[in-house]
C-alpha positions as CSV (number, residue, x, y, z in Angstrom):
1,M,0.0,0.0,0.0
2,A,1.3,3.4,-1.0
3,A,2.0,5.9,1.8
4,V,0.1,8.6,-0.2
5,E,-2.9,7.9,-2.3
6,I,-5.1,10.0,-4.6
7,R,-8.8,9.8,-5.2
8,K,-10.8,12.2,-7.3
9,E,-14.3,13.5,-6.7
10,G,-15.2,15.7,-9.6
11,E,-13.0,18.8,-9.4
12,I,-11.6,17.8,-6.0
13,A,-8.5,15.6,-5.5
14,L,-8.5,13.9,-2.2
15,V,-4.8,13.1,-1.2
16,K,-4.6,10.7,1.7
17,I,-1.5,10.0,3.8
18,D,-1.5,6.5,5.2
19,N,1.7,5.6,6.9
20,P,0.8,3.9,10.2
21,P,1.1,4.1,13.1
22,V,1.4,7.9,13.3
23,N,1.8,9.0,9.7
24,A,5.4,10.0,10.3
25,A,7.0,12.2,7.7
26,G,9.4,9.6,6.4
27,Y,10.7,9.2,2.9
28,D,7.6,7.4,1.5
29,V,5.3,10.2,2.7
30,R,7.6,13.0,1.4
31,I,8.1,11.6,-2.0
32,G,4.4,10.6,-2.1
33,L,3.3,14.2,-1.5
34,V,5.7,15.6,-4.1
35,N,4.5,13.1,-6.7
36,A,0.9,13.8,-5.9
37,V,1.2,17.5,-6.2
38,Q,3.1,17.3,-9.4
39,E,0.7,14.7,-10.9
40,L,-2.3,16.8,-10.0
41,A,-0.7,20.0,-11.4
42,G,-1.1,18.6,-14.8
43,D,-4.7,17.4,-14.4
44,A,-6.9,20.2,-15.8
45,A,-10.0,18.6,-14.3
46,V,-8.8,19.1,-10.7
47,K,-9.3,22.6,-9.3
48,V,-8.5,22.0,-5.6
49,I,-6.5,19.5,-3.5
50,A,-7.8,18.3,-0.1
51,L,-5.0,16.8,2.0
52,Y,-5.8,14.5,5.0
53,A,-4.5,11.5,6.8
54,A,-5.9,8.0,7.6
55,G,-5.7,6.5,11.1
56,R,-5.7,8.2,14.5
57,T,-3.7,11.3,13.6
58,F,-2.4,13.6,10.9
59,V,1.4,13.6,10.5
60,A,2.7,13.5,14.1
61,G,6.3,14.4,13.3
62,A,9.5,13.0,11.9
63,D,10.2,9.3,11.4
64,I,12.4,8.3,14.4
65,R,14.0,5.7,12.2
66,E,15.7,8.5,10.4
67,F,17.1,10.1,13.6
68,G,20.9,10.5,13.3
69,Q,20.8,9.7,9.5
70,T,20.9,12.0,6.5
71,P,17.3,11.8,5.1
72,K,16.8,10.7,1.6
73,P,15.6,13.5,-0.6
74,P,13.2,15.1,-1.0
75,V,13.8,16.5,2.5
76,L,10.8,18.1,4.3
77,P,11.7,21.8,3.6
78,E,11.7,21.0,-0.1
79,V,8.3,19.2,0.2
80,C,6.9,22.2,2.1
81,E,8.1,24.6,-0.6
82,I,6.4,22.5,-3.3
83,L,3.2,22.4,-1.4
84,E,3.3,26.2,-0.9
85,A,4.1,26.8,-4.6
86,S,1.1,24.7,-5.8
87,A,-0.9,26.7,-8.4
88,K,-3.9,24.7,-7.2
89,P,-5.0,25.5,-3.7
90,I,-4.4,22.8,-1.1
91,V,-6.7,22.7,2.0
92,C,-5.2,20.5,4.7
93,V,-7.4,18.7,7.2
94,L,-5.8,18.0,10.6
95,H,-6.8,15.6,13.3
96,G,-5.2,13.8,16.3
97,T,-1.8,15.3,17.2
98,T,-0.4,17.3,14.4
99,L,3.2,18.0,15.5
100,G,6.5,19.1,14.2
101,G,6.9,18.3,10.5
102,G,3.2,17.6,10.4
103,L,2.3,21.1,11.4
104,E,5.0,22.5,9.0
105,I,3.3,20.6,6.1
106,A,0.0,22.2,7.2
107,L,1.5,25.7,7.4
108,S,2.6,25.3,3.7
109,C,-0.9,24.6,2.5
110,Q,-3.3,27.4,1.5
111,A,-6.0,26.6,4.1
112,R,-6.2,24.5,7.3
113,V,-9.3,22.9,8.8
114,G,-9.1,21.1,12.1
115,V,-11.2,18.1,13.3
116,A,-12.5,18.4,16.9
117,G,-10.0,17.1,19.5
118,L,-7.0,18.2,17.5
119,K,-3.7,19.2,19.2
120,L,-1.1,21.2,17.3
121,G,2.5,21.8,18.3
122,L,6.2,22.3,17.4
123,P,8.0,20.1,19.9
124,E,11.4,20.2,18.3
125,V,13.0,22.2,21.2
126,N,12.3,19.1,23.4
127,L,15.1,17.4,21.3
128,G,17.4,20.4,21.4
129,L,16.3,21.4,17.9
130,L,14.1,24.0,16.3
131,P,11.5,23.6,13.5
132,G,13.6,23.1,10.4
133,A,11.0,23.0,7.6
134,G,9.7,26.5,7.8
135,G,7.9,26.4,11.1
136,T,9.7,29.4,12.5
137,Q,9.0,31.4,9.3
138,R,5.5,30.5,8.4
139,L,3.8,30.3,11.8
140,P,4.5,34.0,12.6
141,R,2.8,34.9,9.3
142,L,-0.4,33.2,10.4
143,V,-0.7,34.0,14.2
144,D,0.3,36.8,16.6
145,G,3.9,37.0,17.9
146,Q,3.0,35.8,21.4
147,T,1.4,32.6,20.2
148,A,4.1,31.9,17.6
149,L,7.0,32.4,20.0
150,T,5.3,30.4,22.7
151,M,4.8,27.5,20.4
152,I,8.3,27.7,18.9
153,T,10.2,28.0,22.2
154,S,8.2,25.9,24.6
155,G,7.3,22.9,22.5
156,K,3.9,22.7,24.2
157,P,0.9,21.9,22.0
158,I,-2.2,24.0,21.7
159,S,-5.8,23.0,21.4
160,A,-7.8,23.3,18.2
161,E,-9.9,26.0,19.8
162,V,-6.9,28.1,20.6
163,A,-5.5,27.5,17.1
164,L,-8.8,28.6,15.5
165,Q,-8.9,31.8,17.6
166,A,-5.3,32.6,16.8
167,G,-5.8,32.1,13.0
168,L,-3.7,29.0,12.7
169,L,-6.9,27.1,11.7
170,D,-9.4,28.5,9.2
171,D,-12.2,26.3,10.5
172,L,-13.0,23.6,13.0
173,Q,-15.3,20.7,12.2
174,E,-16.7,17.5,13.6
175,G,-16.5,14.3,11.6
176,D,-14.0,11.8,10.0
177,P,-11.1,13.4,8.2
178,E,-12.0,12.2,4.8
179,T,-15.5,13.6,4.9
180,V,-14.2,16.9,6.4
181,A,-11.6,17.0,3.6
182,L,-14.2,16.5,0.9
183,N,-16.5,19.2,2.4
184,A,-13.5,21.6,2.8
185,G,-12.5,21.1,-0.9
186,Q,-16.1,21.9,-2.0
187,R,-16.1,25.0,0.2
188,V,-12.9,26.2,-1.5
189,L,-14.6,25.6,-4.9
190,D,-17.7,27.5,-3.7
191,G,-15.6,30.4,-2.4
192,T,-16.8,30.0,1.2
193,L,-13.4,28.9,2.5
194,Q,-10.7,31.4,1.9
195,T,-7.3,30.3,0.7
196,R,-4.0,32.2,1.3
197,V,-0.4,31.6,0.4
198,T,1.4,31.8,3.7
199,A,4.6,33.2,2.2
200,E,2.7,36.3,1.0
201,L,1.5,37.2,4.5
202,D,3.3,39.6,6.8
203,N,5.3,38.5,9.8
204,R,3.5,39.4,13.0
205,I,6.3,39.1,15.5
206,T,7.2,42.5,16.9
207,A,10.5,43.7,18.5
208,D,8.7,43.9,21.8
209,D,7.6,40.3,21.5
210,L,11.2,39.2,20.9
211,D,12.6,41.3,23.8
212,A,10.1,39.8,26.2
213,F,10.9,36.2,25.2
214,R,14.7,36.9,25.2
215,A,14.4,38.2,28.7
216,K,13.0,34.9,30.0
217,A,14.8,32.5,27.6
218,K,16.9,29.8,29.4
219,G,19.6,28.0,27.6
220,E,21.0,27.7,24.1
221,V,18.0,25.8,22.8
222,A,15.5,28.5,23.4
223,E,17.9,31.3,22.4
224,R,18.6,29.5,19.0
225,A,14.9,29.1,18.4
226,L,14.3,32.8,19.0
227,K,17.1,33.7,16.5
228,A,15.3,31.6,13.9
229,A,11.9,33.2,14.7
230,A,13.5,36.7,14.5
231,A,14.5,35.9,10.9
232,S,10.8,35.7,10.0
233,S,11.0,39.5,9.5
234,L,13.1,38.8,6.3
235,P,11.7,37.8,3.0
236,L,10.6,34.1,3.3
237,T,13.5,32.7,1.1
238,E,16.1,34.5,3.3
239,G,14.3,33.5,6.5
240,L,14.2,29.9,5.5
241,K,18.0,29.9,4.8
242,A,18.6,31.4,8.3
243,E,16.3,28.8,9.9
244,R,18.1,26.0,8.0
245,N,21.5,27.2,9.1
246,L,20.4,27.4,12.8
247,F,18.8,23.9,12.5
248,I,22.1,22.4,11.2
249,E,23.9,24.2,14.1
250,A,21.4,22.7,16.6
251,M,21.8,19.2,15.1
252,G,25.5,19.3,16.1
253,S,24.9,20.7,19.6
254,N,25.5,18.9,22.9
255,A,22.0,19.8,23.9
256,H,20.6,17.9,21.0
257,K,22.8,14.9,21.8
258,G,21.6,14.9,25.4
259,L,17.9,15.4,24.7
260,K,17.8,12.9,21.9
261,H,19.5,10.4,24.2
262,A,16.8,11.2,26.9
263,F,14.1,10.6,24.3
264,F,15.4,7.2,23.4
265,A,16.1,6.3,27.0
266,E,12.4,6.2,27.8
267,R,12.0,3.5,25.1
268,A,15.2,1.6,25.6
269,V,14.5,0.6,29.2
270,A,11.5,-1.5,28.1
271,H,13.9,-4.0,26.5
272,I,14.4,-6.5,29.3
273,P,15.3,-10.2,29.5
274,E,11.9,-11.1,30.8
275,A,10.0,-9.2,28.0
276,K,8.8,-12.5,26.5
277,A,7.3,-13.9,29.7
278,E,3.6,-13.8,30.0
279,A,2.6,-10.5,31.8
280,R,-0.5,-10.8,33.8
281,D,-3.2,-8.1,34.3
282,L,-3.0,-6.7,37.8
283,N,-6.4,-5.2,38.4
284,T,-6.6,-4.8,42.2
285,G,-4.0,-3.4,44.5
286,G,-3.0,-3.3,48.1
287,V,-0.7,-0.9,49.9
288,I,0.7,-1.3,53.4
289,G,1.6,2.0,55.0
290,G,-0.3,5.2,54.6
291,G,2.4,7.8,55.0
292,T,3.5,10.1,52.2
293,M,4.9,7.3,50.1
294,G,2.2,4.7,50.7
295,S,-0.6,7.3,50.1
296,G,1.1,8.4,46.9
297,I,1.4,4.8,45.6
298,A,-2.3,4.2,46.4
299,T,-3.2,7.5,44.6
300,A,-1.3,6.4,41.5
301,M,-3.2,3.1,41.5
302,L,-6.5,4.8,42.0
303,L,-5.8,7.2,39.1
304,A,-5.1,4.2,36.9
305,G,-8.5,2.8,37.7
306,M,-7.4,0.2,40.2
307,P,-9.5,-0.5,43.4
308,V,-7.0,-0.2,46.3
309,T,-7.0,-1.5,49.8
310,L,-4.7,0.4,52.1
311,I,-3.5,-1.0,55.5
312,E,-2.5,1.0,58.5
313,M,-1.7,-0.3,61.9
314,E,-3.8,2.1,64.0
315,A,-7.3,3.7,63.4
316,D,-6.1,7.3,63.6
317,R,-3.5,6.5,60.9
318,V,-6.2,5.0,58.7
319,A,-8.0,8.4,58.8
320,F,-4.8,10.2,58.1
321,A,-4.0,8.1,55.0
322,R,-7.5,8.6,53.6
323,D,-7.1,12.4,54.1
324,M,-3.8,12.4,52.3
325,I,-5.1,10.5,49.4
326,T,-8.1,12.8,49.2
327,K,-5.8,15.8,49.2
328,N,-3.8,14.2,46.4
329,L,-7.0,13.7,44.3
330,D,-8.1,17.2,45.2
331,G,-4.8,18.4,43.6
332,A,-5.7,16.5,40.5
333,V,-9.0,18.3,40.4
334,K,-7.3,21.7,40.7
335,R,-4.9,20.8,37.9
336,G,-7.9,19.9,35.7
337,K,-6.9,16.2,35.6
338,L,-10.1,15.1,37.3
339,T,-13.6,16.5,37.7
340,E,-15.1,16.6,41.1
341,A,-17.4,13.7,40.1
342,Q,-14.5,11.7,38.9
343,R,-12.6,12.3,42.2
344,D,-15.6,11.1,44.2
345,A,-15.9,8.0,42.0
346,T,-12.2,7.4,42.4
347,L,-12.5,7.6,46.2
348,E,-15.2,5.0,46.1
349,M,-12.5,2.5,44.9
350,L,-10.5,3.1,48.1
351,T,-10.7,1.0,51.2
352,C,-8.6,2.0,54.3
353,T,-8.5,-0.4,57.2
354,T,-6.3,-2.0,59.9
355,D,-7.4,-5.5,58.8
356,M,-4.6,-7.3,56.8
357,A,-7.1,-10.0,55.8
358,A,-8.6,-7.4,53.5
359,L,-5.7,-8.0,51.2
360,A,-6.6,-11.6,50.5
361,E,-7.8,-11.1,46.9
362,A,-5.4,-8.3,45.8
363,D,-3.4,-9.0,42.6
364,V,-0.4,-7.0,43.8
365,V,0.4,-5.7,47.3
366,I,3.1,-3.1,47.8
367,E,4.7,-2.6,51.2
368,A,5.7,1.0,52.1
369,V,6.4,0.8,55.8
370,F,9.4,2.2,57.7
371,E,12.8,1.4,56.3
372,S,13.7,-1.3,58.8
373,M,14.5,-4.9,57.8
374,D,12.9,-6.3,61.0
375,V,9.6,-4.4,60.2
376,K,9.6,-5.5,56.6
377,R,10.3,-9.1,57.4
378,E,7.4,-9.2,59.8
379,V,5.1,-7.6,57.1
380,F,6.1,-10.1,54.5
381,G,5.6,-13.0,56.8
382,T,2.0,-11.9,57.3
383,L,1.5,-11.3,53.6
384,D,2.7,-14.8,52.9
385,Q,-0.1,-16.1,55.1
386,T,-2.7,-13.7,53.8
387,C,-2.4,-13.2,50.1
388,K,-3.8,-15.5,47.4
389,P,-1.5,-17.7,45.5
390,G,0.0,-15.9,42.5
391,A,-0.3,-12.4,44.1
392,I,2.8,-10.3,43.6
393,L,4.3,-9.2,46.9
394,A,6.3,-6.1,46.4
395,T,8.5,-4.0,48.6
396,N,9.0,-0.3,48.1
397,T,12.3,-0.4,50.0
398,S,14.9,2.2,49.0
399,Y,18.0,0.4,50.0
400,L,17.3,-3.0,51.7
401,D,18.0,-6.4,50.4
402,V,15.0,-7.7,48.4
403,N,16.4,-11.3,48.6
404,E,16.4,-11.2,52.4
405,I,12.9,-9.9,52.4
406,A,11.8,-12.6,50.0
407,A,13.4,-15.3,52.1
408,T,10.9,-14.6,54.9
409,T,8.1,-16.0,52.6
410,S,7.4,-19.4,51.2
411,R,7.1,-17.9,47.7
412,P,10.2,-15.8,46.9
413,K,9.4,-16.2,43.2
414,D,6.5,-13.8,43.8
415,V,8.5,-11.2,45.6
416,I,9.9,-8.1,43.8
417,G,11.1,-4.6,44.6
418,L,8.9,-1.8,43.2
419,H,10.8,1.3,44.3
420,F,8.6,4.4,43.7
421,F,9.8,8.0,44.1
422,S,8.1,10.6,46.1
423,P,5.6,12.0,45.4
424,A,4.7,8.6,44.0
425,H,1.6,9.7,42.1
426,V,3.6,12.4,40.3
427,M,7.2,11.1,39.8
428,R,7.6,9.0,36.7
429,L,10.3,6.6,37.7
430,L,9.7,3.1,39.0
431,E,12.8,0.9,39.8
432,V,11.9,-2.7,39.3
433,V,14.3,-4.7,41.5
434,V,14.6,-8.3,40.5
435,G,15.5,-10.8,43.2
436,T,17.5,-14.0,42.7
437,D,14.3,-16.1,42.7
438,T,11.9,-13.6,41.2
439,A,9.9,-15.3,38.5
440,P,10.1,-13.8,34.9
441,W,6.3,-13.4,34.8
442,V,6.5,-11.2,37.9
443,V,9.0,-9.0,36.3
444,A,7.0,-8.7,33.1
445,S,3.8,-8.1,35.0
446,S,5.5,-5.3,37.0
447,F,6.6,-3.6,33.8
448,K,3.0,-3.9,32.6
449,L,1.8,-2.4,35.9
450,A,4.3,0.5,35.5
451,K,2.8,1.3,32.1
452,K,-0.7,1.2,33.6
453,L,0.4,3.7,36.3
454,R,2.1,5.8,33.6
455,K,5.5,5.2,35.1
456,I,8.8,4.5,33.3
457,A,10.1,1.2,34.7
458,V,13.8,0.5,34.9
459,R,15.1,-3.0,35.7
460,S,17.7,-3.3,38.5
461,E,19.5,-6.2,40.2
462,V,19.7,-6.3,44.0
463,C,22.4,-4.3,45.8
464,D,22.4,-1.7,48.5
465,G,20.4,1.2,47.1
466,F,19.8,-0.5,43.7
467,I,20.7,1.8,40.8
468,G,19.7,5.3,41.9
469,N,20.2,5.4,45.6
470,R,23.5,3.4,45.4
471,I,24.9,6.1,43.0
472,L,23.3,8.8,45.2
473,A,24.9,7.5,48.3
474,H,28.3,7.8,46.7
475,Y,28.1,11.2,45.0
476,R,26.2,12.7,47.9
477,K,29.4,12.3,49.9
478,S,31.2,14.6,47.4
479,S,28.9,17.4,48.3
480,A,29.3,16.7,52.0
481,Y,33.1,16.7,51.6
482,M,33.0,20.0,49.7
483,Q,30.8,21.5,52.5
484,L,33.2,20.4,55.2
485,D,36.1,21.7,53.2
486,G,34.6,25.2,53.0
487,A,31.8,25.4,50.4
488,P,28.6,26.7,51.9
489,F,25.8,24.1,51.3
490,E,23.6,26.8,49.7
491,Q,26.4,27.6,47.2
492,I,26.6,23.9,46.3
493,D,22.9,23.7,45.8
494,K,22.9,26.8,43.6
495,A,25.8,25.8,41.5
496,L,24.1,22.5,40.7
497,E,20.8,24.1,40.1
498,D,22.5,26.5,37.6
499,F,24.0,23.4,35.9
500,G,20.5,22.2,35.4
501,F,19.4,20.1,38.3
502,A,15.9,20.7,39.5
503,M,17.1,20.8,43.1
504,G,20.5,20.8,44.7
505,P,21.5,17.8,46.9
506,F,20.9,19.5,50.3
507,A,17.4,20.7,49.2
508,V,16.7,17.2,47.9
509,S,17.7,15.6,51.2
510,D,15.4,18.0,53.0
511,L,12.5,17.0,50.7
512,A,13.1,13.3,51.0
513,G,13.5,13.5,54.8
514,Q,16.8,13.8,56.7
515,D,15.8,10.8,58.8
516,I,15.9,8.5,55.8
517,G,19.6,9.2,55.1
518,W,20.4,9.2,58.9
519,A,18.9,5.7,59.3
520,T,21.0,4.5,56.3
521,R,24.2,6.0,57.7
522,K,23.6,4.4,61.1
523,R,22.8,1.0,59.4
524,Q,26.1,1.2,57.5
525,A,28.2,2.6,60.3
526,A,29.5,-0.9,61.4
527,F,30.8,-1.5,57.9
528,R,32.4,1.9,57.2
529,P,36.1,1.6,56.4
530,A,38.4,3.4,58.8
531,E,40.0,5.3,55.9
532,E,36.7,6.8,54.7
533,R,36.0,10.4,55.4
534,Y,32.8,10.8,57.4
535,V,31.0,14.2,57.6
536,E,28.8,14.6,60.7
537,I,27.0,17.8,59.9
538,A,23.8,16.0,58.7
539,D,23.8,13.9,61.9
540,R,23.9,17.0,64.0
541,I,20.9,18.3,62.2
542,C,19.0,15.1,62.7
543,E,19.9,15.0,66.4
544,Q,17.9,18.2,66.7
545,G,14.8,16.5,65.2
546,W,15.2,18.6,62.1
547,F,14.3,16.2,59.3
548,G,13.7,18.7,56.5
549,R,10.5,19.9,54.9
550,K,8.2,17.6,57.0
551,T,9.5,19.2,60.3
552,G,9.9,22.7,58.9
553,K,13.6,22.7,59.3
554,G,16.7,20.9,58.0
555,F,19.5,22.4,56.0
556,Y,16.9,25.1,55.2
557,I,14.1,26.6,57.3
558,Y,10.7,26.3,55.6
559,D,7.9,28.8,55.9
560,G,5.1,27.8,53.6
561,A,6.4,27.9,50.0
562,S,9.5,29.9,51.0
563,R,12.8,28.7,52.4
564,S,15.9,30.3,54.0
565,V,19.3,29.0,55.1
566,N,19.4,27.4,58.6
567,P,22.2,29.4,60.3
568,A,22.9,26.5,62.7
569,V,24.3,24.5,59.8
570,A,27.3,26.8,59.3
571,D,28.0,26.5,63.1
572,Y,28.0,22.7,62.9
573,A,30.3,22.8,59.9
574,Q,32.8,25.1,61.6
575,A,32.8,23.1,64.8
576,E,33.6,19.9,62.8
577,R,36.4,21.7,60.9
578,Q,37.9,22.8,64.1
579,A,37.7,19.3,65.7
580,K,39.3,17.7,62.6
581,G,41.9,20.4,61.9
582,I,40.5,21.4,58.5
583,T,41.1,24.9,57.1
584,A,38.2,26.1,55.0
585,R,38.9,26.9,51.4
586,S,36.7,28.4,48.7
587,F,35.3,26.5,45.7
588,T,34.2,27.9,42.3
589,D,30.8,26.9,41.0
590,Q,32.5,25.0,38.1
591,E,34.7,23.1,40.5
592,I,31.6,22.1,42.5
593,V,29.9,20.8,39.3
594,D,33.1,19.0,38.1
595,R,33.6,17.2,41.4
596,Y,30.0,16.3,41.9
597,M,29.6,14.9,38.3
598,A,32.9,13.0,38.5
599,A,31.7,11.3,41.6
600,M,28.3,10.5,40.0
601,V,29.9,9.1,36.9
602,S,32.3,7.0,38.9
603,E,29.6,5.1,40.8
604,A,27.3,5.0,37.7
605,A,30.1,3.2,35.8
606,R,30.5,0.7,38.6
607,V,26.8,0.0,38.6
608,V,27.1,-0.9,34.9
609,E,30.3,-2.8,35.5
610,D,28.7,-4.8,38.3
611,K,25.7,-5.5,36.0
612,I,23.2,-4.0,38.5
613,A,21.9,-2.0,35.5
614,L,21.4,-3.7,32.1
615,R,23.0,-0.9,30.1
616,P,24.4,2.6,30.6
617,I,21.2,4.1,29.2
618,D,19.2,2.5,32.1
619,V,21.3,4.4,34.6
620,D,20.6,7.6,32.6
621,A,16.9,6.9,32.6
622,V,16.9,6.5,36.4
623,F,18.4,9.9,36.9
624,L,16.4,11.6,34.2
625,F,13.1,10.4,35.5
626,G,13.7,10.0,39.2
627,Y,16.4,12.4,40.3
628,G,15.9,15.6,38.4
629,F,18.9,15.2,36.2
630,P,19.2,18.0,33.6
631,R,17.5,16.5,30.5
632,H,19.7,18.4,28.1
633,W,22.7,16.4,29.3
634,G,20.9,13.1,28.7
635,G,21.9,11.4,32.0
636,P,25.2,11.0,33.9
637,L,26.7,8.6,31.5
638,Q,25.7,10.5,28.4
639,Y,27.2,13.6,30.2
640,A,30.4,11.5,30.5
641,D,30.4,10.8,26.8
642,I,29.8,14.4,25.9
643,T,32.5,15.7,28.4
644,G,35.0,13.1,27.3
645,L,35.9,9.9,29.3
646,D,39.6,10.8,29.2
647,V,38.8,14.2,30.8
648,L,36.9,12.4,33.6
649,V,39.7,9.9,34.2
650,A,42.1,12.8,34.5
651,R,39.9,14.7,37.0
652,I,39.4,11.6,39.2
653,E,43.1,11.0,39.2
654,Q,43.7,14.6,40.2
655,Y,41.1,14.4,43.1
656,A,42.6,11.1,44.2
657,E,45.8,12.9,45.2
658,E,43.9,14.4,48.2
659,D,41.6,11.4,49.0
660,P,42.7,8.1,47.3
661,H,40.1,6.1,49.2
662,Y,37.1,8.0,47.8
663,W,38.4,8.9,44.4
664,K,39.2,5.8,42.3
665,V,38.9,5.4,38.5
666,P,36.4,2.6,37.8
667,A,37.9,-0.1,35.7
668,L,35.2,0.2,33.0
669,L,35.6,3.9,32.7
670,R,39.4,3.5,32.3
671,E,39.0,0.8,29.7
672,L,36.5,2.8,27.6
673,A,38.8,5.9,27.8
674,E,41.9,3.9,26.8
675,T,40.2,2.2,23.9
676,G,38.4,5.3,22.6
677,K,35.0,3.8,23.2
678,S,32.0,5.4,24.9
679,F,29.1,4.3,27.2
680,N,26.8,4.7,24.2
681,D,28.8,2.0,22.4
682,L,27.8,-0.3,25.2
683,N,24.1,0.7,24.7
684,K,24.4,-0.2,21.0
685,A,26.0,-3.6,21.9
686,A,23.4,-4.6,24.5
């Protein structure tokens, strides 16, 4: 079947794009459109062309199979120029999600009609690019500058209604695309649907518009997109040349490398050894523990349409858990994700009780109690006696040994780690921790559950902290060392936030709860090597009962939405320096970033080397979707590839001169650097 087909209805030629699943603008679509327009140009009987697409959407963007390759001509800019130059008017009917190259095709046509439910956008900036087939030049000729610049620089789609009001659409109709296309073609013939050549319209971006967006632009990606949009003040041919040059520049940028890597990471992590096992439907859920994490997990299940039974040990805690879940759902109402009626119906699916027997028929039960092995062993012993055969018994532990937990049951094959990240109904990451005896179907079913909960699942083997928290425990020490050596913790946070992290490490520990890290440090104290540096500042904070946001004070003091530096922290740091004979020194922001990232890359490399993660890209996914890692860097190991593995080896060796115990070059990192290979080479080989 051809990707582009022509059917004639009198003086109307219906041109259908049919390239499932999303009608991507690959070679077959591009050449098909060019051939169709050229063929119809010579058909005197045809007066108007109506372009539409089969399936669930009009062209939803580029063909990802062509990413990183030189596309076979005709390239999309050439296709758009041919469409725009057509002597016969082309009316384009859009439905589904018309994105990127799909919208650029539409902008090149002489009229645009939307089908109800349509979303339109230019998401190229999300890959570190900019619209490269005329989007930055034609869109400002159809809509006001504010709308054009918002779409070009944010990548966020707009609704059909907004597009109609802005002038991007000429009409909005109900119905199937083919019927709408036929009707639109007839209206062009009748003169009731106006057609215009976009190139002949005036640019509507003003100098004030550009100044306003430049003032708030963050990073090279947005700045480059603004440069392209500014070129729309030129004649179209000159503007298109400027756009193309900037697009080529963007293709070679580090931001594009990182963002493209992040895009593929979300898809790569689904490739697991257990993928061919039969994944069961998990329709009913149980949660043990109604604190912040347990309530968040229950909320995520409820939002996915799963009836949930939540267990707490005491009656007052049952009421507290229900209130927390209600507040979570109220938040969804405020954000427009649920109606009040939907919230009420969702709450009807929730049972909160102290009776463990209520879990007897649950398909999956997730334990989210205090991070204590003794407590978790007791819970799983009870679950073993309570839950039906074949139920998945999952622990949400952040660090503890899943195999030891599984050993307390008579069915370790049904036990798995499902490590959610707080707030669990918001954060996208789910670490799936596979025990020695975990059955393949349990792993496959857990990945299926993650998809149902709209999570990105990443497979991990068992170790202390799994992928994310194991690496966190290591690089978090680097920030503590810098603090003790003289860098104020607030400078460390700011330097890393300026680098691109959503939050610095001290703010993160306040959010997670200082008591969590404290418990881990106490648990590991007996195994801590004598030569390891140990910083006591966080312990002093915890001894005061300051556990971060939940107690109103940690490294920072919290007052509603605002925060300020806790002055006691500097006193604790100075007292420890005096006790240990350390003279404080200053750190530049770049040195803070370099040390922090070298520490992160070191342990990330060891996690791959130890086969805790399947591939480097799995590590990157964990940090992108669970730890606020700057998306434009693509993850810690993609950052390493961009920075240069030899550069990182040299840095670690330099730092090792002052602390040889902490700073060690991982064997895998050294091997890759010496052989001229990259972490991405390991992804390709996996």
